[in-house]
VOPAGU-2260 file (C-alpha; in pm, 1 decimal, decimal comma):
REM VOPAGU-2260
SITE   aa  ch    i         X         Y         Z
SITE  MET   A    0   -7832,9   -6744,8    8644,6
SITE  LYS   A    1   -7489,3   -6589,4    8631,5
SITE  ILE   A    2   -7340,3   -6326,9    8405,3
SITE  THR   A    3   -7077,1   -6513,1    8207,1
SITE  GLY   A    4   -6951,0   -6248,3    7966,4
SITE  SER   A    5   -7000,2   -5908,7    7809,1
SITE  ASP   A    6   -6933,2   -5711,5    7492,0
SITE  LEU   A    7   -6930,3   -5335,8    7440,2
SITE  TYR   A    8   -7010,4   -5172,5    7107,4
SITE  GLY   A    9   -6986,8   -4807,7    7005,6
SITE  TYR   A   10   -7227,7   -4641,0    6767,7
SITE  ASN   A   11   -7230,0   -4313,2    6577,6
SITE  LEU   A   12   -7562,1   -4258,0    6403,4
SITE  PRO   A   13   -7689,2   -3969,0    6188,8
SITE  LEU   A   14   -7994,8   -3786,0    6319,6
SITE  THR   A   15   -8298,8   -3742,7    6098,1
SITE  ASN   A   16   -8302,1   -3373,6    6192,3
SITE  PRO   A   17   -8028,2   -3163,6    6358,4
SITE  LEU   A   18   -8055,5   -3145,4    6737,0
SITE  THR   A   19   -7973,1   -2823,4    6923,9
SITE  LEU   A   20   -7879,2   -2862,9    7290,9
SITE  LYS   A   21   -7775,1   -2563,1    7498,7
SITE  GLY   A   22   -7670,4   -2362,3    7195,7
SITE  LYS   A   23   -7479,0   -2642,9    7019,0
SITE  THR   A   24   -7617,9   -2823,2    6716,6
SITE  PHE   A   25   -7557,4   -3194,3    6657,9
SITE  ASP   A   26   -7628,2   -3397,5    6347,9
SITE  ARG   A   27   -7517,7   -3731,5    6497,2
SITE  ARG   A   28   -7573,7   -3925,3    6820,6
SITE  GLU   A   29   -7294,9   -4126,4    6978,8
SITE  GLY   A   30   -7319,2   -4389,7    7247,5
SITE  LEU   A   31   -7253,1   -4744,0    7363,5
SITE  LEU   A   32   -7443,7   -5071,3    7355,9
SITE  LEU   A   33   -7367,0   -5327,7    7625,9
SITE  ARG   A   34   -7438,2   -5694,9    7572,9
SITE  LEU   A   35   -7443,3   -5923,4    7876,7
SITE  GLU   A   36   -7443,5   -6299,9    7834,8
SITE  GLY   A   37   -7576,4   -6559,8    8076,1
SITE  ALA   A   38   -7475,6   -6917,4    8141,1
SITE  ASN   A   39   -7771,8   -7048,4    7943,1
SITE  GLY   A   40   -7691,9   -6843,8    7632,4
SITE  ALA   A   41   -7948,2   -6574,1    7706,4
SITE  THR   A   42   -7845,6   -6215,0    7636,8
SITE  GLY   A   43   -7942,1   -5877,6    7774,5
SITE  TRP   A   44   -7882,5   -5541,7    7610,0
SITE  GLY   A   45   -7841,3   -5196,4    7757,8
SITE  GLU   A   46   -7735,4   -4853,8    7633,2
SITE  ALA   A   47   -7509,3   -4583,9    7774,5
SITE  ALA   A   48   -7516,2   -4257,6    7580,5
SITE  PRO   A   49   -7409,2   -3942,8    7769,5
SITE  LEU   A   50   -7606,8   -3644,0    7645,4
SITE  PRO   A   51   -7378,1   -3347,5    7562,8
SITE  GLY   A   52   -7455,6   -3048,1    7778,4
SITE  PHE   A   53   -7664,8   -3250,4    8023,2
SITE  SER   A   54   -7454,6   -3549,0    8133,2
SITE  ARG   A   55   -7160,8   -3491,6    8366,3
SITE  GLU   A   56   -6966,5   -3777,2    8203,5
SITE  SER   A   57   -6811,5   -3781,1    7856,9
SITE  LEU   A   58   -6839,2   -4070,9    7614,4
SITE  GLU   A   59   -6476,3   -4160,8    7691,6
SITE  ASP   A   60   -6559,8   -4169,4    8063,2
SITE  ALA   A   61   -6854,1   -4398,3    7994,0
SITE  ILE   A   62   -6644,9   -4636,3    7782,4
SITE  ARG   A   63   -6386,5   -4676,8    8056,0
SITE  GLU   A   64   -6632,8   -4702,9    8344,2
SITE  LEU   A   65   -6877,1   -4937,8    8171,6
SITE  SER   A   66   -6596,4   -5168,2    8055,7
SITE  GLU   A   67   -6460,2   -5193,0    8409,6
SITE  LEU   A   68   -6806,2   -5242,7    8560,7
SITE  ALA   A   69   -6905,6   -5517,8    8318,7
SITE  ALA   A   70   -6577,8   -5701,9    8377,6
SITE  SER   A   71   -6616,7   -5677,3    8755,4
SITE  MET   A   72   -6970,2   -5819,4    8737,7
SITE  SER   A   73   -6870,3   -6134,9    8552,8
SITE  GLY   A   74   -6992,1   -6429,7    8757,8
SITE  ARG   A   75   -7253,7   -6225,1    8942,3
SITE  GLU   A   76   -7580,8   -6405,2    9007,8
SITE  MET   A   77   -7891,3   -6242,0    8858,4
SITE  ASP   A   78   -8174,0   -6389,8    9064,7
SITE  ASP   A   79   -8516,1   -6275,3    9185,0
SITE  ASP   A   80   -8361,7   -6067,3    9463,4
SITE  SER   A   81   -8152,2   -5874,6    9212,6
SITE  ILE   A   82   -8447,6   -5715,6    9035,6
SITE  GLY   A   83   -8660,0   -5421,3    9142,0
SITE  ALA   A   84   -8632,3   -5064,2    9260,2
SITE  ASP   A   85   -8481,0   -5183,8    9587,2
SITE  GLY   A   86   -8327,0   -5510,3    9465,6
SITE  THR   A   87   -7976,8   -5622,9    9548,8
SITE  LEU   A   88   -7840,4   -5506,0    9212,9
SITE  ALA   A   89   -7983,8   -5156,8    9264,1
SITE  ARG   A   90   -7832,9   -5134,3    9611,4
SITE  GLU   A   91   -7498,2   -5260,3    9485,6
SITE  LEU   A   92   -7492,2   -5002,7    9205,6
SITE  ASP   A   93   -7595,6   -4732,7    9454,0
SITE  SER   A   94   -7272,0   -4789,5    9643,9
SITE  MET   A   95   -7048,0   -4743,5    9339,9
SITE  ASN   A   96   -7097,0   -4372,6    9254,2
SITE  LEU   A   97   -7131,4   -4456,1    8887,2
SITE  ALA   A   98   -7193,0   -4209,4    8605,5
SITE  PRO   A   99   -7570,0   -4201,6    8540,1
SITE  SER   A  100   -7552,6   -4326,0    8180,0
SITE  VAL   A  101   -7322,1   -4611,7    8283,2
SITE  ARG   A  102   -7551,4   -4720,1    8563,2
SITE  PHE   A  103   -7852,2   -4698,6    8330,8
SITE  GLY   A  104   -7680,0   -4906,1    8063,7
SITE  PHE   A  105   -7561,7   -5181,4    8295,0
SITE  GLU   A  106   -7880,0   -5205,0    8498,6
SITE  THR   A  107   -8097,7   -5223,8    8188,3
SITE  ALA   A  108   -7876,8   -5494,6    8039,9
SITE  GLY   A  109   -7890,8   -5689,9    8366,4
SITE  TRP   A  110   -8267,6   -5666,4    8393,0
SITE  ASN   A  111   -8302,1   -5758,5    8025,5
SITE  LEU   A  112   -8081,3   -6062,0    8081,9
SITE  TYR   A  113   -8299,7   -6168,9    8373,7
SITE  ALA   A  114   -8611,8   -6118,1    8159,2
SITE  ALA   A  115   -8469,8   -6324,2    7871,9
SITE  THR   A  116   -8381,6   -6607,4    8110,1
SITE  HIS   A  117   -8737,5   -6615,1    8245,4
SITE  GLY   A  118   -8909,0   -6580,8    7908,5
SITE  VAL   A  119   -9071,5   -6243,5    7978,9
SITE  THR   A  120   -9027,7   -5887,1    7854,8
SITE  LEU   A  121   -8850,0   -5615,2    8048,0
SITE  ALA   A  122   -9189,9   -5452,5    8101,8
SITE  GLY   A  123   -9306,6   -5778,4    8258,4
SITE  VAL   A  124   -9014,1   -5767,2    8499,8
SITE  ILE   A  125   -9092,4   -5411,0    8608,3
SITE  SER   A  126   -9468,5   -5457,0    8646,0
SITE  PRO   A  127   -9697,1   -5760,1    8681,6
SITE  ARG   A  128   -9948,8   -5578,0    8461,5
SITE  PRO   A  129   -9754,6   -5383,3    8198,5
SITE  ARG   A  130   -9943,4   -5165,3    7955,5
SITE  THR   A  131   -9994,4   -5299,2    7605,5
SITE  ILE   A  132  -10007,0   -4943,0    7468,1
SITE  VAL   A  133   -9788,0   -4655,3    7587,1
SITE  PRO   A  134   -9908,6   -4303,5    7497,9
SITE  VAL   A  135   -9638,7   -4062,0    7385,5
SITE  ASN   A  136   -9628,5   -3687,8    7332,9
SITE  GLY   A  137   -9508,2   -3533,8    7008,9
SITE  LEU   A  138   -9211,6   -3295,7    7015,0
SITE  LEU   A  139   -9226,4   -2961,1    6834,6
SITE  THR   A  140   -8901,8   -2783,3    6743,8
SITE  GLY   A  141   -8773,6   -2571,0    6457,6
SITE  SER   A  142   -8890,9   -2254,4    6288,2
SITE  PRO   A  143   -9245,2   -2129,7    6351,7
SITE  ALA   A  144   -9354,6   -2251,4    6009,2
SITE  GLU   A  145   -9207,1   -2597,7    6075,1
SITE  VAL   A  146   -9361,5   -2611,4    6422,4
SITE  LEU   A  147   -9710,4   -2521,7    6300,9
SITE  LYS   A  148   -9693,6   -2766,6    6010,9
SITE  GLU   A  149   -9588,4   -3045,1    6246,0
SITE  ALA   A  150   -9851,7   -2947,0    6502,6
SITE  ARG   A  151  -10125,8   -2986,6    6241,2
SITE  ARG   A  152   -9981,8   -3322,1    6137,4
SITE  MET   A  153   -9971,1   -3445,9    6495,9
SITE  ARG   A  154  -10327,9   -3340,4    6558,6
SITE  SER   A  155  -10439,6   -3528,9    6246,0
SITE  ALA   A  156  -10233,9   -3831,8    6352,5
SITE  GLY   A  157  -10423,0   -3849,6    6681,3
SITE  TYR   A  158  -10162,8   -3729,8    6932,6
SITE  GLU   A  159  -10322,9   -3652,9    7268,1
SITE  ALA   A  160  -10030,4   -3439,2    7390,0
SITE  VAL   A  161   -9741,9   -3244,9    7235,6
SITE  LYS   A  162   -9442,6   -3067,2    7385,2
SITE  LEU   A  163   -9317,0   -2740,3    7241,5
SITE  LYS   A  164   -8960,2   -2619,4    7296,7
SITE  VAL   A  165   -8978,8   -2249,2    7384,7
SITE  GLY   A  166   -8645,3   -2165,0    7546,5
SITE  GLY   A  167   -8446,8   -2080,2    7234,1
SITE  ARG   A  168   -8668,2   -1790,6    7124,7
SITE  SER   A  169   -8733,1   -1438,3    7244,2
SITE  ILE   A  170   -9009,7   -1409,2    7502,5
SITE  GLN   A  171   -9255,4   -1248,9    7262,5
SITE  GLU   A  172   -9173,6   -1493,8    6983,0
SITE  GLY   A  173   -9237,3   -1777,1    7226,5
SITE  ILE   A  174   -9569,0   -1631,9    7339,5
SITE  ASP   A  175   -9684,9   -1577,8    6981,4
SITE  LEU   A  176   -9583,8   -1930,9    6884,6
SITE  VAL   A  177   -9760,7   -2090,7    7181,1
SITE  ARG   A  178  -10079,8   -1907,3    7085,9
SITE  ALA   A  179  -10050,2   -2019,9    6724,7
SITE  VAL   A  180   -9976,9   -2379,4    6825,0
SITE  ARG   A  181  -10274,8   -2385,3    7059,6
SITE  GLU   A  182  -10496,5   -2263,9    6777,6
SITE  SER   A  183  -10357,6   -2533,5    6545,0
SITE  LEU   A  184  -10398,3   -2811,0    6799,9
SITE  GLY   A  185  -10741,2   -2715,5    6926,1
SITE  GLU   A  186  -10851,8   -2765,6    7283,9
SITE  SER   A  187  -10852,1   -3147,3    7276,9
SITE  VAL   A  188  -10471,2   -3186,7    7258,3
SITE  SER   A  189  -10268,4   -3127,3    7575,4
SITE  LEU   A  190   -9988,7   -2872,2    7531,2
SITE  ARG   A  191   -9666,5   -2901,0    7731,7
SITE  LEU   A  192   -9384,8   -2645,8    7717,8
SITE  ASP   A  193   -9011,7   -2688,2    7779,1
SITE  ALA   A  194   -8782,9   -2389,8    7836,9
SITE  ASN   A  195   -8464,9   -2578,4    7935,6
SITE  ARG   A  196   -8375,5   -2315,9    8199,7
SITE  ALA   A  197   -8358,9   -2034,4    7946,5
SITE  TRP   A  198   -8503,3   -1739,3    8139,8
SITE  SER   A  199   -8446,8   -1508,0    8429,9
SITE  PHE   A  200   -8726,9   -1485,9    8684,6
SITE  GLU   A  201   -8863,1   -1166,6    8525,4
SITE  GLU   A  202   -8853,1   -1316,6    8175,3
SITE  GLY   A  203   -9028,7   -1629,1    8297,4
SITE  VAL   A  204   -9305,6   -1426,8    8460,6
SITE  ARG   A  205   -9353,0   -1223,8    8142,8
SITE  PHE   A  206   -9380,5   -1541,5    7938,0
SITE  ALA   A  207   -9620,6   -1706,4    8181,5
SITE  ARG   A  208   -9851,7   -1404,4    8177,5
SITE  GLY   A  209   -9839,7   -1401,9    7798,9
SITE  VAL   A  210   -9964,5   -1761,1    7769,5
SITE  TRP   A  211  -10218,0   -1734,4    8051,9
SITE  GLY   A  212  -10551,4   -1896,5    7967,7
SITE  LEU   A  213  -10416,9   -2118,3    7688,4
SITE  GLY   A  214  -10460,2   -2442,2    7883,6
SITE  ILE   A  215  -10090,3   -2522,1    7933,4
SITE  GLU   A  216  -10050,4   -2861,4    8106,0
SITE  TYR   A  217   -9711,6   -2757,1    8247,4
SITE  ILE   A  218   -9387,9   -2579,4    8166,6
SITE  GLU   A  219   -9059,1   -2759,9    8228,4
SITE  GLU   A  220   -8770,9   -2582,3    8399,9
SITE  PRO   A  221   -8839,6   -2222,9    8295,0
SITE  LEU   A  222   -8569,0   -2054,9    8505,8
SITE  THR   A  223   -8192,1   -2032,0    8471,1
SITE  ASP   A  224   -8178,4   -2035,3    8851,9
SITE  PRO   A  225   -8397,9   -2327,3    8964,3
SITE  ALA   A  226   -8399,7   -2195,5    9321,1
SITE  GLY   A  227   -8674,4   -1958,8    9211,3
SITE  LEU   A  228   -8912,2   -2221,9    9075,0
SITE  GLY   A  229   -9134,2   -2231,2    9383,1
SITE  GLU   A  230   -9182,5   -1855,5    9385,4
SITE  PHE   A  231   -9236,0   -1861,6    9007,8
SITE  ALA   A  232   -9512,8   -2120,5    9036,5
SITE  ARG   A  233   -9684,9   -1923,6    9313,5
SITE  THR   A  234   -9648,7   -1588,1    9137,1
SITE  CYS   A  235   -9768,5   -1704,6    8797,3
SITE  ASN   A  236  -10013,3   -1974,4    8906,0
SITE  ILE   A  237   -9891,1   -2191,9    8617,4
SITE  PRO   A  238   -9807,7   -2564,4    8651,1
SITE  VAL   A  239   -9433,3   -2629,6    8667,0
SITE  ALA   A  240   -9249,5   -2954,8    8589,6
SITE  LEU   A  241   -8904,3   -3056,5    8711,3
SITE  ASP   A  242   -8652,5   -3208,7    8470,6
SITE  GLU   A  243   -8287,8   -3103,8    8500,5
SITE  SER   A  244   -8341,1   -3036,3    8871,9
SITE  LEU   A  245   -8398,2   -3407,9    8929,9
SITE  VAL   A  246   -8045,6   -3513,1    8831,1
SITE  GLY   A  247   -7867,0   -3621,4    9146,7
SITE  MET   A  248   -8174,7   -3560,4    9361,6
SITE  ALA   A  249   -8269,5   -3818,7    9625,0
SITE  PRO   A  250   -8637,0   -3923,3    9608,0
SITE  GLU   A  251   -8692,8   -3792,7    9960,8
SITE  ALA   A  252   -8587,4   -3443,0    9850,7
SITE  LEU   A  253   -8894,3   -3412,8    9626,3
SITE  GLU   A  254   -9090,1   -3305,3    9932,1
SITE  LYS   A  255   -8912,0   -2968,4    9915,4
SITE  HIS   A  256   -9056,3   -2916,1    9566,7
SITE  HIS   A  257   -9424,7   -2957,9    9645,8
SITE  TYR   A  258   -9506,0   -2670,7    9406,2
SITE  ALA   A  259   -9426,6   -2895,7    9106,3
SITE  SER   A  260   -9720,2   -3057,5    8931,0
SITE  ALA   A  261   -9509,0   -3304,5    8730,6
SITE  VAL   A  262   -9164,4   -3463,6    8716,1
SITE  VAL   A  263   -9006,9   -3553,4    8381,0
SITE  LEU   A  264   -8798,7   -3863,9    8442,8
SITE  LYS   A  265   -8513,7   -3955,3    8208,2
SITE  PRO   A  266   -8363,1   -4285,2    8328,4
SITE  ALA   A  267   -8039,0   -4230,9    8136,0
SITE  LEU   A  268   -7977,0   -3901,9    8318,7
SITE  LEU   A  269   -8113,2   -4014,5    8655,3
SITE  GLY   A  270   -7899,5   -4328,5    8668,5
SITE  GLY   A  271   -8116,4   -4624,7    8583,7
SITE  VAL   A  272   -8457,8   -4782,2    8596,6
SITE  SER   A  273   -8448,8   -4848,2    8971,4
SITE  ARG   A  274   -8379,3   -4483,8    9058,0
SITE  THR   A  275   -8649,4   -4373,1    8815,5
SITE  LEU   A  276   -8902,8   -4604,0    8980,6
SITE  ARG   A  277   -8813,9   -4468,6    9324,1
SITE  LEU   A  278   -8856,2   -4108,9    9209,9
SITE  ALA   A  279   -9185,0   -4191,2    9037,4
SITE  ALA   A  280   -9322,0   -4357,9    9350,0
SITE  ARG   A  281   -9228,6   -4065,2    9569,9
SITE  ALA   A  282   -9367,2   -3814,5    9317,8
SITE  LEU   A  283   -9704,2   -3988,8    9328,2
SITE  GLU   A  284   -9704,2   -3963,6    9707,0
SITE  PHE   A  285   -9672,5   -3585,0    9674,4
SITE  GLY   A  286   -9938,3   -3555,9    9404,4
SITE  MET   A  287   -9693,3   -3498,9    9120,0
SITE  ARG   A  288   -9743,2   -3663,9    8783,7
SITE  PRO   A  289   -9449,9   -3882,6    8672,3
SITE  VAL   A  290   -9375,0   -3848,6    8299,5
SITE  ILE   A  291   -9115,8   -4086,6    8155,7
SITE  SER   A  292   -8888,3   -3940,8    7891,2
SITE  SER   A  293   -8565,0   -4022,6    7707,7
SITE  ALA   A  294   -8237,4   -3852,5    7626,8
SITE  TYR   A  295   -8232,5   -3918,0    7253,9
SITE  GLU   A  296   -8115,2   -4277,7    7291,0
SITE  THR   A  297   -8152,4   -4543,9    7023,8
SITE  GLY   A  298   -8436,3   -4795,6    7041,4
SITE  VAL   A  299   -8235,2   -5004,0    7285,3
SITE  GLY   A  300   -8236,5   -4742,9    7558,7
SITE  THR   A  301   -8583,1   -4616,3    7476,2
């Protein structure tokens, strides 16, 4: 089955709640939807939505690059060899030095087109035994009062894990909030923390000692300088997860980060499903837990 055409659509959608990323607050999310068409009328959709403050490419960059890529791929065969972490499409995209969101959008659309042609879901293309239920963690942000109210709601709703953003607060405020959230959740709900590289080494150590004994599953990227993560994990004896550090990292390089207990994988920032699968496979080899996440995409990308 060949790709016979493509269309690119922009979107600008209001967020239910404002989103603060690296000190900037957004009330809307912008991005692109790519539609690929096959010779038999089947279609495949993908999404490219650079995340401000995290993606190296702008939305304008993505529009230009994705338009050129889709046009250049017209007539390309999407067969069995094209699909997979090491398929021909993945290797071809590897050679192009594409922006991560662009690669993610095109690859997802291509795999979706292949899935539609064969009458299966995208999950069925990725795995012969896809899960029928995918567990998700809740996300806690906002004022302490809002966080605690939402934590109680999530516990009542049956969430098995929640993630609390802690990087935008003072160290003591963060410690106090983690303690209060743990009390609200009880011991049965897993608690994950995300600092988004907010702290110096000394601040991170102070925070880690303040939440010691609260059953933290892991803390994502606590340090402004990620070079200190290994020493931080050893000093504090607290599980650490990699997130931003994974962008641009080759799967083989994970071996240098054996201190990490988990890797938080965002396909839109890593550059596609195939790269995410490679990183997940290598993480498992090193005893790290792969956790799939998103970058605030629409339902298409998610």
